[in-house]
C-alpha positions as CSV (number, residue, x, y, z in Angstrom):
1,M,2.8,34.4,57.5
2,A,0.7,36.9,55.7
3,V,-2.2,34.2,55.4
4,H,-1.8,33.4,59.0
5,N,-2.0,37.0,60.3
6,L,-5.1,37.5,58.0
7,L,-6.8,34.4,59.5
8,Q,-6.3,35.5,62.9
9,A,-7.8,39.1,61.9
10,L,-11.0,37.4,60.6
11,N,-12.2,37.3,64.3
12,T,-12.7,41.1,64.1
13,P,-16.3,42.1,64.8
14,N,-15.8,45.3,62.5
15,E,-17.3,44.4,59.3
16,P,-15.6,46.8,56.9
17,R,-12.4,45.6,58.2
18,L,-13.7,41.9,57.9
19,V,-14.3,42.6,54.4
20,Q,-10.8,44.2,53.7
21,F,-9.1,40.9,55.2
22,V,-11.2,38.7,53.2
23,T,-10.6,40.8,50.1
24,A,-6.6,40.4,51.0
25,L,-6.9,36.8,51.1
26,G,-8.7,36.5,47.8
27,Q,-5.8,38.8,46.4
28,I,-3.2,36.1,47.8
29,G,-5.1,33.5,45.5
30,P,-4.1,29.8,45.6
31,T,-1.4,30.2,48.0
32,A,-3.9,31.2,50.7
33,T,-5.7,27.4,50.9
34,N,-5.4,27.6,54.7
35,A,-8.2,30.1,54.6
36,L,-10.7,28.0,52.7
37,L,-12.7,26.5,56.0
38,A,-12.9,30.0,57.4
39,L,-14.0,31.6,54.0
40,L,-16.7,28.6,53.7
41,K,-18.1,29.5,57.2
42,L,-18.1,33.2,56.1
43,L,-20.5,32.3,53.3
44,S,-23.4,32.2,56.0
45,D,-22.4,35.6,57.6
46,S,-25.3,37.7,58.4
47,N,-23.5,40.8,56.2
48,E,-24.0,40.5,52.5
49,G,-20.6,42.5,51.7
50,V,-18.8,39.8,53.9
51,R,-20.7,36.9,52.0
52,R,-20.0,38.5,48.6
53,C,-16.1,39.1,49.4
54,A,-15.8,35.4,50.9
55,T,-17.4,34.0,47.7
56,N,-14.8,36.0,45.5
57,A,-12.1,34.8,47.4
58,L,-13.0,31.3,47.3
59,K,-13.3,31.7,43.9
60,R,-9.6,33.1,43.5
61,I,-8.2,30.8,45.8
62,D,-9.6,27.4,45.0
63,P,-12.3,27.4,42.1
64,E,-13.1,23.8,42.6
65,A,-13.7,24.0,46.4
66,A,-15.9,27.2,45.7
67,R,-17.9,25.0,42.9
68,R,-18.4,22.4,45.7
69,A,-19.7,25.0,47.9
70,G,-22.3,26.0,45.1
71,I,-20.6,28.8,44.1
72,K,-20.9,29.7,40.3
């Protein structure tokens, strides 16, 4: 349920809150695999902090998916 709620919250235009939501998904770890598509989309966000948090979250949730996305 937490992952679902966080995914819904990713639609916020508030960048500081978006960073918090993305970070929370990363902290959940591998059980947040439902968030992979949304996080992959955030890799091209205009905000560097959002991109960095999405990168870190992807690494924690699915290192292989992160590698396929070009993240080292």
